[in-house]
C-alpha positions in Angstrom: 2.4 -16.5 -1.2 4.5 -19.3 0.8 5.3 -17.9 4.0 7.1 -20.1 6.9 4.6 -18.8 9.8 6.7 -20.3 12.6 10.2 -19.0 11.8 8.4 -15.2 11.8 6.7 -15.6 14.7 10.2 -16.6 16.6 12.1 -13.4 14.6 8.6 -11.6 15.2 8.7 -12.4 18.8 12.0 -12.0 19.3 11.8 -7.9 18.7 11.2 -5.5 21.3 7.3 -4.3 21.8 7.9 -1.5 20.0 9.0 -3.0 17.2 6.4 -4.9 17.2 3.7 -2.4 17.1 6.2 -1.1 14.3 6.0 -4.1 11.9 2.2 -3.7 13.1 2.5 -0.2 11.5 4.5 -0.8 8.5 1.4 -3.3 7.6 -1.4 -1.0 7.9 0.6 1.7 6.1 1.4 -1.0 3.1 -2.6 -1.6 3.5 -3.3 1.7 2.3 -1.3 1.7 -0.2 -2.6 -1.1 -1.8 -6.2 0.1 -0.8 -5.0 2.6 -3.8 -3.5 0.9 -6.6 -5.4 -1.7 -5.8 -3.5 -5.3 -5.0 -6.3 -7.2 -3.3 -4.0 -10.1 -3.1 -1.3 -8.4 -0.6 -3.3 -6.1 1.2 -5.4 -9.1 2.1 -2.1 -11.3 2.6 -0.7 -8.1 5.1 -4.2 -8.6 7.3 -3.3 -11.8 7.7 -0.2 -11.5 8.3 -1.0 -8.6 11.0 -3.9 -10.6 12.2 -1.2 -12.9 13.3 1.1 -10.1 14.9 -1.8 -9.6 17.4 -1.8 -12.9 18.7 1.8 -13.4 18.8 2.0 -10.3 20.7 -1.4 -10.4 22.7 0.2 -12.8 24.9 3.1 -12.2 26.2 1.8 -8.3 27.5 1.5 -7.4 31.2 -2.0 -6.8 31.7 -1.1 -5.0 34.9 1.0 -2.8 33.4 0.5 -2.5 29.1 -3.2 -3.4 29.6 -3.8 -0.1 26.9 -1.3 -2.3 24.4 -3.7 -5.4 24.7 -7.5 -3.3 24.8 -5.6 -1.3 21.4 -4.6 -4.8 19.6 -7.8 -6.7 20.5 -9.8 -3.7 19.0 -7.8 -3.6 16.1 -8.0 -7.7 15.1 -11.6 -6.6 15.5 -11.2 -4.4 12.4 -8.8 -6.8 10.8 -11.3 -9.4 11.4 -14.0 -6.9 9.3 -12.1 -6.3 7.0 -11.9 -9.4 5.7 -14.7 -10.7 6.0 -16.4 -8.4 4.0 -13.2 -8.4 1.7 -15.4 -8.4 -1.5 -16.3 -4.9 -0.8 -12.8 -4.2 -2.4 -13.6 -3.8 -5.7 -15.8 -0.3 -4.4 -13.8 2.6 -4.6 -16.2 4.2 -1.6 -15.0 1.4 0.9 -10.9 0.8 -0.3 -11.0 5.1 0.3 -13.5 4.5 3.7 -10.6 1.1 4.9 -8.3 3.8 4.1 -9.3 5.6 6.4 -9.9 3.8 8.8 -6.3 2.2 8.9 -4.6 6.1 9.0 -6.4 6.0 12.2 -5.1 2.8 13.7 -1.5 3.5 12.6 -1.2 6.7 14.5 -2.8 4.7 17.8 -0.5 2.6 17.1 2.6 4.8 16.5 1.5 7.1 20.3 1.8 3.4 21.9 4.8 2.6 20.0 6.7 6.2 21.1 5.2 5.8 24.6 6.9 2.7 25.2 10.3 4.0 23.3 10.4 6.5 25.9 
């Protein structure tokens, strides 16, 4: 899957912080769906894209006012990295189910932050 990451980055960084978090949340929702269907290649791409979103977002966060968001994103980055490092477990349905549950927890956390930013 060929992606022009620079164009995506420019577009992503023009978005408001709440929209950036919503993009991450959407990717997590898609990953959950793909964990059920078994589309391993596209799920892997979405994990990678989500990692880029976090890499692009965290340096732009004002740590004096939004440390909680930065911390959440760094923790999510660790989770995404762990998934990528253990990608061979994709074949195990029980592991995929655990990953889907973890994705839901992260989705809920991102949505909380997004709502907080929007208010």
